[in-house]
One Martini backbone bead per residue (centre of mass of N, CA, C, O) as a GRO file, in nm:
protein
  180
    1MET     BB    1  -0.997   2.164  -1.421
    2ARG     BB    2  -1.118   2.338  -1.195
    3LYS     BB    3  -1.381   2.179  -1.166
    4GLU     BB    4  -1.258   1.914  -1.057
    5LEU     BB    5  -1.124   2.042  -0.809
    6LYS     BB    6  -1.386   2.148  -0.684
    7HIS     BB    7  -1.524   1.869  -0.654
    8MET     BB    8  -1.304   1.736  -0.486
    9ARG     BB    9  -1.321   1.934  -0.248
   10LYS     BB   10  -1.616   1.877  -0.173
   11ILE     BB   11  -1.581   1.580  -0.110
   12ILE     BB   12  -1.367   1.610   0.108
   13GLN     BB   13  -1.524   1.798   0.296
   14CYS     BB   14  -1.761   1.609   0.347
   15ILE     BB   15  -1.615   1.365   0.460
   16ASP     BB   16  -1.453   1.511   0.684
   17PHE     BB   17  -1.693   1.632   0.833
   18ILE     BB   18  -1.838   1.373   0.912
   19ASN     BB   19  -1.594   1.229   1.059
   20LEU     BB   20  -1.534   1.446   1.264
   21HIS     BB   21  -1.817   1.462   1.407
   22ILE     BB   22  -1.845   1.169   1.480
   23GLY     BB   23  -1.582   1.150   1.643
   24GLU     BB   24  -1.655   1.367   1.856
   25TYR     BB   25  -1.906   1.209   1.965
   26ILE     BB   26  -1.775   0.927   2.028
   27LYS     BB   27  -1.597   1.009   2.266
   28TRP     BB   28  -1.845   1.001   2.477
   29ILE     BB   29  -1.861   0.689   2.507
   30PHE     BB   30  -1.638   0.659   2.717
   31ALA     BB   31  -1.803   0.777   2.950
   32VAL     BB   32  -2.015   0.560   2.956
   33MET     BB   33  -1.821   0.330   3.017
   34VAL     BB   34  -1.694   0.436   3.279
   35PHE     BB   35  -1.959   0.469   3.440
   36SER     BB   36  -2.055   0.179   3.414
   37LEU     BB   37  -1.803   0.047   3.547
   38MET     BB   38  -1.823   0.200   3.813
   39PHE     BB   39  -2.100   0.100   3.888
   40GLU     BB   40  -2.030  -0.199   3.887
   41ALA     BB   41  -1.810  -0.189   4.103
   42GLY     BB   42  -1.990  -0.076   4.325
   43ALA     BB   43  -2.213  -0.292   4.319
   44ARG     BB   44  -2.024  -0.537   4.366
   45TYR     BB   45  -1.820  -0.431   4.616
   46ILE     BB   46  -2.021  -0.268   4.803
   47PHE     BB   47  -2.329  -0.408   4.755
   48ARG     BB   48  -2.334  -0.702   4.637
   49SER     BB   49  -2.477  -0.608   4.330
   50PRO     BB   50  -2.468  -0.704   4.040
   51THR     BB   51  -2.500  -0.653   3.713
   52ILE     BB   52  -2.658  -0.733   3.375
   53TRP     BB   53  -2.592  -0.465   3.171
   54VAL     BB   54  -2.293  -0.360   3.136
   55THR     BB   55  -2.178  -0.548   2.923
   56ASP     BB   56  -2.374  -0.464   2.697
   57ILE     BB   57  -2.309  -0.164   2.694
   58CYS     BB   58  -2.002  -0.192   2.640
   59GLU     BB   59  -2.027  -0.345   2.377
   60GLN     BB   60  -2.175  -0.117   2.223
   61CYS     BB   61  -1.955   0.094   2.262
   62VAL     BB   62  -1.727  -0.056   2.113
   63ILE     BB   63  -1.872  -0.064   1.844
   64LEU     BB   64  -1.893   0.239   1.801
   65ILE     BB   65  -1.592   0.309   1.826
   66GLY     BB   66  -1.484   0.114   1.607
   67ALA     BB   67  -1.665   0.199   1.365
   68PHE     BB   68  -1.618   0.529   1.386
   69GLY     BB   69  -1.305   0.559   1.463
   70GLY     BB   70  -1.158   0.483   1.199
   71ALA     BB   71  -1.226   0.735   1.025
   72TYR     BB   72  -1.116   0.942   1.226
   73ALA     BB   73  -0.825   0.833   1.233
   74TYR     BB   74  -0.770   0.862   0.931
   75ARG     BB   75  -0.821   1.167   0.913
   76SER     BB   76  -0.596   1.225   1.158
   77ASP     BB   77  -0.347   1.033   1.125
   78SER     BB   78  -0.356   0.779   1.371
   79PHE     BB   79  -0.222   0.561   1.246
   80VAL     BB   80  -0.013   0.306   1.237
   81ARG     BB   81   0.329   0.323   1.121
   82VAL     BB   82   0.606   0.236   0.938
   83ASP     BB   83   0.895   0.468   0.954
   84LEU     BB   84   1.163   0.377   0.826
   85LEU     BB   85   1.099   0.498   0.525
   86TYR     BB   86   0.873   0.715   0.521
   87GLU     BB   87   1.029   0.959   0.668
   88LYS     BB   88   1.242   0.988   0.415
   89LEU     BB   89   1.036   1.100   0.245
   90THR     BB   90   0.881   1.289   0.052
   91LEU     BB   91   0.586   1.422  -0.004
   92ARG     BB   92   0.547   1.277  -0.275
   93GLY     BB   93   0.645   0.996  -0.180
   94LYS     BB   94   0.422   0.958   0.032
   95ALA     BB   95   0.186   0.979  -0.167
   96ILE     BB   96   0.270   0.736  -0.340
   97ALA     BB   97   0.267   0.527  -0.114
   98ASP     BB   98  -0.033   0.575  -0.032
   99THR     BB   99  -0.149   0.505  -0.312
  100ILE     BB  100  -0.049   0.215  -0.326
  101THR     BB  101  -0.175   0.122  -0.046
  102PHE     BB  102  -0.472   0.176  -0.129
  103ILE     BB  103  -0.522  -0.084  -0.281
  104VAL     BB  104  -0.528  -0.264  -0.032
  105PHE     BB  105  -0.741  -0.109   0.120
  106ALA     BB  106  -0.968  -0.130  -0.093
  107LEU     BB  107  -0.992  -0.435  -0.090
  108PHE     BB  108  -1.047  -0.474   0.209
  109ILE     BB  109  -1.289  -0.271   0.253
  110SER     BB  110  -1.474  -0.393   0.041
  111MET     BB  111  -1.502  -0.677   0.161
  112THR     BB  112  -1.590  -0.590   0.442
  113THR     BB  113  -1.840  -0.428   0.365
  114TRP     BB  114  -1.988  -0.648   0.220
  115GLN     BB  115  -2.004  -0.845   0.464
  116CYS     BB  116  -2.148  -0.646   0.659
  117ILE     BB  117  -2.402  -0.612   0.490
  118ILE     BB  118  -2.484  -0.907   0.493
  119ALA     BB  119  -2.497  -0.935   0.803
  120ALA     BB  120  -2.713  -0.718   0.845
  121LYS     BB  121  -2.931  -0.836   0.669
  122THR     BB  122  -2.954  -1.104   0.822
  123ALA     BB  123  -3.021  -0.982   1.100
  124TRP     BB  124  -3.286  -0.852   1.006
  125GLU     BB  125  -3.430  -1.107   0.894
  126ARG     BB  126  -3.377  -1.273   1.187
  127HIS     BB  127  -3.378  -1.105   1.446
  128MET     BB  128  -3.115  -1.069   1.599
  129VAL     BB  129  -2.999  -1.169   1.927
  130SER     BB  130  -2.892  -1.194   2.221
  131SER     BB  131  -2.825  -1.427   2.499
  132THR     BB  132  -2.900  -1.236   2.693
  133ILE     BB  133  -3.127  -1.085   2.906
  134LEU     BB  134  -3.159  -0.827   2.708
  135ARG     BB  135  -3.167  -0.885   2.404
  136VAL     BB  136  -2.977  -0.759   2.200
  137PRO     BB  137  -2.973  -0.622   1.901
  138TYR     BB  138  -2.776  -0.708   1.620
  139TYR     BB  139  -2.872  -0.529   1.379
  140TRP     BB  140  -2.756  -0.266   1.480
  141SER     BB  141  -2.459  -0.340   1.507
  142LYS     BB  142  -2.418  -0.438   1.211
  143THR     BB  143  -2.499  -0.165   1.085
  144ILE     BB  144  -2.280   0.007   1.220
  145ILE     BB  145  -2.042  -0.142   1.096
  146ALA     BB  146  -2.116  -0.088   0.801
  147ILE     BB  147  -2.108   0.219   0.823
  148GLY     BB  148  -1.814   0.236   0.918
  149CYS     BB  149  -1.698   0.114   0.657
  150ILE     BB  150  -1.801   0.331   0.468
  151LEU     BB  151  -1.654   0.569   0.607
  152LEU     BB  152  -1.372   0.451   0.566
  153MET     BB  153  -1.384   0.442   0.259
  154LEU     BB  154  -1.434   0.745   0.217
  155GLN     BB  155  -1.175   0.836   0.362
  156GLY     BB  156  -0.987   0.699   0.161
  157ILE     BB  157  -1.075   0.874  -0.078
  158SER     BB  158  -0.989   1.140   0.045
  159VAL     BB  159  -0.689   1.066   0.074
  160LEU     BB  160  -0.642   1.008  -0.221
  161PHE     BB  161  -0.704   1.290  -0.329
  162LYS     BB  162  -0.483   1.431  -0.167
  163ASN     BB  163  -0.247   1.269  -0.292
  164LEU     BB  164  -0.298   1.352  -0.584
  165TYR     BB  165  -0.248   1.648  -0.535
  166ILE     BB  166   0.044   1.619  -0.435
  167ILE     BB  167   0.159   1.484  -0.689
  168LYS     BB  168   0.085   1.719  -0.886
  169HIS     BB  169   0.182   1.989  -0.690
  170ASN     BB  170   0.396   1.951  -0.456
  171ARG     BB  171   0.181   2.001  -0.216
  172PRO     BB  172  -0.017   2.053   0.024
  173TYR     BB  173  -0.316   2.019   0.119
  174PRO     BB  174  -0.558   2.239   0.166
  175VAL     BB  175  -0.671   2.374   0.463
  176GLU     BB  176  -0.941   2.442   0.624
  177LYS     BB  177  -1.026   2.644   0.886
  178GLU     BB  178  -1.273   2.468   1.012
  179GLU     BB  179  -1.087   2.201   1.050
  180ALA     BB  180  -0.850   2.297   1.258
   0.00000   0.00000   0.00000
């Protein structure tokens, strides 16, 4: 029994570590977006010379933030939830509710991941690019979205394992010091 718990902890630590660090790096993409948009505003309104590339850059930034930010938000419990009943539940009750709703999440994220992988594969096979002047490759974006879905699915599994621990032991999952 101890061996399974040890393996479960390793899996949780690995998934949480990956999503934490990807999320911390992705935060800096906002800075790229802000500076790009500031540059565009200055070029357009001060110098009367708008750029043709800022829209494409910001679109790619949004894709990165959306794809990788989901797993980070799930890891840090930042998703919005309706707390009308949830906040009144005990720790074990919340874990049971989260485990039940995981079934819906698992179905949704499995189908989404599957379709994103198919879309990425198709984009690579057809060498799809945007219709803008920069001709940004879509296969990178679609691959990033598929990877983001996989990370979100893995984070869901990590949260499920934590909830199963709470259900069994009726206490919070122990947090490692380096994660806090």
